[in-house]
BAFI-3210 file (N, C-alpha, C; in Angstrom, 3 decimals, decimal comma, padded with zeros to 6 digits):
// residues 126
n [1|2|3|4|5|6|7|8|9|10|11|12|13|14|15|16|17|18|19|20|21|22|23|24|25|26|27|28|29|30|31|32|33|34|35|36|37|38|39|40|41|42|43|44|45|46|47|48|49|50|51|52|53|54|55|56|57|58|59|60|61|62|63|64|65|66|67|68|69|70|71|72|73|74|75|76|77|78|79|80|81|82|83|84|85|86|87|88|89|90|91|92|93|94|95|96|97|98|99|100|101|102|103|104|105|106|107|108|109|110|111|112|113|114|115|116|117|118|119|120|121|122|123|124|125|126]
n.u [-004,684|-002,018|001,291|003,327|006,394|008,147|010,984|014,539|015,638|014,864|014,066|013,578|012,262|011,680|009,350|007,070|004,891|004,149|003,357|001,181|-000,545|-001,017|-002,311|-005,010|-005,562|-008,124|-007,579|-009,683|-010,582|-009,470|-007,831|-006,166|-004,143|-002,619|-000,201|000,853|003,485|003,134|000,262|000,174|001,659|-000,416|-002,240|-001,715|-001,343|-003,969|-005,170|-003,515|-004,486|-006,981|-006,811|-006,789|-004,788|-005,454|-005,037|-002,187|-002,481|-003,662|-004,107|-005,330|-007,670|-008,697|-010,567|-010,806|-009,622|-007,495|-006,792|-004,318|-003,499|-002,750|-000,609|-000,865|-000,851|-000,615|-000,259|-001,723|-002,113|-003,708|-006,123|-005,390|-002,420|-001,654|-000,913|000,176|003,338|005,353|005,216|006,164|006,422|006,962|005,768|007,930|009,745|007,954|007,738|010,227|010,260|008,857|009,984|012,138|010,712|009,397|009,223|012,079|011,515|008,935|005,784|003,832|001,582|001,768|000,482|001,949|001,979|-000,496|-003,025|-005,371|-006,030|-006,147|-004,350|-004,330|-005,052|-008,346|-009,975|-012,324|-015,667|-016,062]
n.v [-012,469|-010,788|-010,758|-008,642|-007,791|-005,834|-004,080|-003,037|-001,999|-001,331|-003,861|-004,878|-007,939|-008,926|-009,037|-007,431|-005,595|-007,035|-009,751|-008,921|-007,826|-010,372|-011,666|-010,187|-008,427|-006,418|-003,358|-001,723|-002,618|-003,216|-004,605|-004,000|-005,588|-006,152|-007,794|-007,604|-005,582|-004,824|-004,281|-001,683|-000,529|-000,815|000,699|003,217|003,845|003,891|005,879|007,909|007,596|008,376|010,828|012,380|012,123|009,942|010,439|009,486|006,982|006,488|004,172|002,685|001,601|001,493|-000,689|-001,737|-002,251|-004,716|-005,483|-007,069|-008,476|-005,906|-003,092|-000,976|001,801|003,888|006,770|006,411|003,297|000,284|-002,063|-004,675|-004,273|-003,875|-006,641|-009,495|-009,151|-010,846|-011,634|-012,469|-009,893|-007,744|-004,649|-003,114|-003,940|-003,281|-000,767|-000,110|-000,578|001,335|003,791|003,468|003,796|005,851|009,274|011,547|013,035|012,565|011,131|008,330|008,797|009,731|009,939|007,727|005,714|005,889|005,328|006,165|008,513|012,051|013,515|012,188|011,507|011,270|008,456|007,455|006,563|006,997]
n.w [-014,562|-013,278|-011,657|-009,463|-008,477|-006,235|-005,907|-004,855|-006,663|-010,034|-012,654|-015,806|-017,078|-019,777|-022,859|-021,745|-022,861|-025,431|-024,329|-022,629|-024,879|-026,281|-023,850|-023,861|-022,233|-020,308|-019,761|-018,841|-016,438|-013,879|-010,872|-008,035|-005,965|-002,395|-000,040|003,199|003,484|001,019|000,726|001,762|000,038|-001,850|-000,958|-000,686|-003,397|-004,097|-002,707|-003,834|-006,567|-006,108|-005,056|-007,484|-009,305|-011,486|-014,078|-014,399|-014,739|-017,215|-020,038|-018,004|-015,591|-012,470|-010,733|-008,095|-005,026|-003,115|-000,088|001,901|004,858|006,162|007,522|009,587|011,638|014,522|016,763|019,249|020,763|019,138|020,345|019,368|019,087|021,530|022,452|023,918|025,399|025,106|022,437|018,968|017,263|019,127|020,916|021,193|018,666|016,919|017,343|016,366|013,587|012,657|013,373|011,506|009,109|009,133|008,055|009,193|012,523|012,788|013,923|014,585|013,823|011,004|007,788|006,334|008,337|009,882|007,998|008,196|009,360|010,447|009,366|006,903|003,437|001,712|001,060|-001,220|-002,841|-006,273]
ca.u [-003,948|-000,289|002,054|004,227|007,015|008,940|012,496|015,176|016,110|013,893|014,493|012,758|012,437|011,396|008,677|005,964|003,957|003,771|002,697|000,024|-001,245|-001,478|-003,370|-006,167|-005,931|-008,750|-007,498|-010,774|-011,343|-008,260|-007,840|-004,800|-004,266|-001,110|000,034|001,692|003,842|002,486|-000,863|000,227|001,774|-001,437|-003,299|-000,897|-001,382|-005,251|-004,904|-002,874|-005,387|-008,442|-006,449|-006,934|-003,689|-005,917|-004,610|-001,231|-002,687|-004,356|-005,549|-005,982|-008,848|-008,490|-012,052|-010,626|-008,192|-007,575|-005,490|-004,216|-002,584|-002,005|000,156|-000,890|-000,507|-000,834|000,293|-002,635|-002,059|-004,892|-006,525|-004,237|-000,857|-001,267|-001,114|001,243|004,866|006,040|004,600|007,074|006,551|006,873|005,774|009,550|009,934|006,914|008,179|011,442|009,861|007,783|010,945|013,011|009,906|008,670|010,269|012,279|010,615|007,346|005,055|003,075|000,208|001,769|000,017|002,421|001,612|-002,007|-003,474|-006,995|-005,969|-006,775|-003,489|-004,365|-006,118|-009,520|-010,423|-014,047|-016,122|-016,064]
ca.v [-012,022|-010,271|-010,432|-007,564|-007,490|-004,639|-004,333|-001,974|-001,724|-001,553|-004,781|-005,544|-009,141|-009,482|-008,390|-007,116|-005,108|-008,162|-010,571|-008,312|-008,087|-011,682|-012,002|-009,623|-007,862|-005,301|-002,561|-001,089|-003,582|-003,895|-004,588|-003,928|-006,431|-006,228|-008,462|-007,139|-004,106|-004,824|-003,878|-000,596|000,428|-000,630|001,536|004,363|004,128|004,137|007,472|008,957|007,847|008,942|012,653|013,032|011,687|008,947|010,594|008,852|005,561|005,991|003,941|001,658|002,117|000,577|-000,637|-001,936|-002,487|-005,834|-005,190|-008,357|-008,141|-004,716|-002,778|000,356|002,136|005,067|006,966|005,504|001,892|-000,293|-003,470|-005,795|-003,867|-004,101|-007,743|-009,935|-008,490|-012,073|-011,765|-012,344|-008,807|-006,643|-002,899|-002,498|-003,971|-002,459|000,842|000,348|-000,553|002,955|004,729|003,233|003,435|007,317|010,615|012,185|013,645|012,320|010,321|007,248|009,453|010,303|009,124|006,196|004,883|006,037|005,931|006,719|009,512|013,335|014,066|011,573|011,800|010,362|007,510|007,356|006,015|008,177]
ca.w [-013,240|-013,100|-010,347|-009,717|-007,361|-005,853|-005,475|-004,472|-008,235|-011,325|-013,244|-016,873|-017,109|-020,935|-023,564|-021,139|-023,963|-026,182|-023,433|-022,292|-026,299|-026,289|-023,242|-024,057|-020,907|-020,278|-018,590|-017,968|-015,019|-013,166|-009,681|-007,224|-004,694|-001,984|000,686|003,954|002,916|-000,512|000,847|002,233|-001,173|-002,567|-000,230|-000,731|-004,671|-004,304|-002,063|-004,895|-007,676|-005,594|-005,263|-008,973|-010,257|-012,222|-015,365|-014,546|-014,995|-018,293|-019,927|-017,029|-014,971|-011,686|-010,010|-006,754|-004,245|-002,403|001,041|003,087|006,301|006,496|008,852|009,868|013,273|015,030|018,261|020,044|020,006|018,985|020,758|018,932|019,001|023,027|023,051|024,919|025,135|024,466|020,998|018,194|017,140|019,974|020,660|021,083|017,479|015,862|017,036|015,725|012,252|012,100|013,265|010,459|007,951|008,838|007,822|010,483|013,399|012,470|014,885|013,773|013,250|009,932|006,982|006,050|009,112|010,068|006,727|007,978|010,485|010,382|008,014|005,541|002,045|001,947|000,022|-001,556|-004,125|-007,260]
c.u [-002,375|000,044|003,109|004,976|007,830|010,096|013,284|015,324|015,108|014,572|013,425|013,304|011,720|010,108|007,341|004,637|003,095|002,985|001,600|-001,013|-001,764|-002,408|-004,996|-006,343|-006,898|-008,344|-008,139|-011,405|-010,235|-008,370|-006,501|-004,881|-002,719|-001,187|000,866|002,256|003,359|001,152|-000,652|000,757|000,529|-002,125|-002,895|-001,259|-002,957|-005,515|-004,664|-003,785|-006,653|-008,095|-006,404|-005,730|-004,107|-005,363|-003,317|-001,279|-003,349|-003,515|-006,099|-006,771|-009,059|-010,055|-011,911|-009,703|-008,459|-006,541|-005,658|-003,085|-002,118|-001,329|000,200|-001,065|-001,047|-000,166|-000,515|-002,864|-003,552|-005,140|-005,321|-002,772|-000,667|-001,281|-000,040|002,626|005,807|005,862|006,167|007,238|005,891|006,503|007,032|009,845|009,215|007,402|009,502|011,256|009,375|009,100|011,832|012,139|009,479|009,634|010,928|011,657|009,332|006,845|004,383|001,636|000,052|001,099|000,259|002,005|-000,116|-002,700|-004,896|-007,174|-006,223|-005,798|-003,500|-005,462|-007,232|-009,743|-012,020|-014,486|-016,271|-017,619]
c.v [-011,942|-010,079|-009,595|-007,953|-006,575|-004,988|-002,681|-001,189|-002,118|-002,860|-005,217|-007,124|-009,694|-008,589|-008,107|-006,812|-006,447|-009,277|-009,942|-008,358|-009,273|-012,240|-011,217|-008,957|-006,683|-004,682|-001,075|-001,589|-004,159|-003,729|-004,788|-004,950|-006,107|-006,903|-007,742|-005,769|-003,928|-004,157|-002,100|000,330|000,544|000,472|002,639|004,694|004,209|005,384|008,106|008,846|008,686|010,516|013,163|013,019|010,337|008,927|009,825|007,629|005,012|004,972|002,823|002,223|001,229|000,619|-000,901|-002,167|-003,857|-005,513|-006,437|-008,029|-006,911|-004,241|-001,765|000,770|003,742|005,276|006,477|004,155|001,314|-001,605|-004,431|-005,328|-004,116|-005,666|-008,247|-009,516|-009,659|-012,245|-011,560|-010,773|-007,927|-005,480|-002,473|-002,777|-003,366|-001,167|001,336|000,224|000,521|003,573|004,462|003,813|005,287|008,291|011,091|012,958|013,726|011,086|009,002|007,892|010,238|009,501|007,764|005,366|004,456|006,434|006,312|007,879|010,729|013,912|013,336|011,757|010,946|009,662|007,540|006,929|007,219|007,780]
c.w [-013,501|-011,683|-010,632|-008,321|-007,236|-005,523|-005,140|-006,039|-009,275|-012,051|-014,399|-016,959|-018,692|-021,456|-023,031|-022,334|-024,931|-025,499|-023,180|-023,448|-026,328|-025,057|-022,994|-023,018|-020,964|-019,327|-018,382|-017,005|-014,700|-011,448|-009,034|-005,976|-004,119|-000,773|001,825|003,544|001,795|-000,130|001,561|001,277|-002,005|-002,055|-000,529|-002,430|-004,729|-003,773|-003,323|-005,944|-007,010|-005,475|-006,196|-010,046|-011,386|-013,614|-015,518|-015,194|-016,134|-019,372|-018,959|-016,157|-013,621|-010,899|-008,942|-006,077|-003,292|-001,238|002,057|003,556|006,334|007,642|008,826|011,177|013,557|016,518|019,179|019,649|020,253|019,946|020,701|019,286|021,044|023,358|023,691|024,653|024,780|023,078|020,062|017,734|018,218|019,649|020,126|019,265|016,483|016,048|016,386|014,091|011,735|012,270|011,912|009,009|007,959|008,713|009,101|011,017|013,039|013,320|013,965|013,510|011,675|008,967|006,428|006,863|009,494|008,725|006,735|009,240|009,953|009,112|006,668|004,454|002,223|001,008|-000,010|-002,883|-005,001|-008,051]
res [m|v|s|a|d|y|r|l|q|a|q|a|l|g|d|c|d|g|w|l|d|t|c|k|v|d|f|n|r|m|f|v|l|g|d|s|s|g|a|n|i|t|h|h|l|a|v|k|l|r|a|g|s|a|a|l|m|a|p|v|r|v|r|g|y|v|l|l|a|l|f|f|g|g|v|v|r|t|r|s|e|k|g|p|s|e|a|v|l|s|l|e|i|l|d|r|f|w|r|l|s|l|p|a|d|e|t|r|d|h|p|i|a|k|s|f|g|l|m|s|l|r|l|g|a|q]
***
């Protein structure tokens, strides 16, 4: 298992290639896991690889994705989004998050937010 953290700026922390050689990593059997915003990043990686850019990952072959605590949405509210207004993450706060995350002049139906909407690329078994 390898845990990768994302940052605003890339940072090399050592001899990763040597460490991977020592651990005998099987690049033909990789799974990618993401939690919360990492799950959204993981989903978009899966879509990108499914859309024909798997050559970017050679010799790595991703066999599956594990998405924990996703944060997807859309213009039409889901039942859980319509929760109590006194919730810590109210609709007002969630809408602010989306406005800060989405490209200018886009709605929550943009593929970044609504990953399984009409404008989104399709994920499917190969």
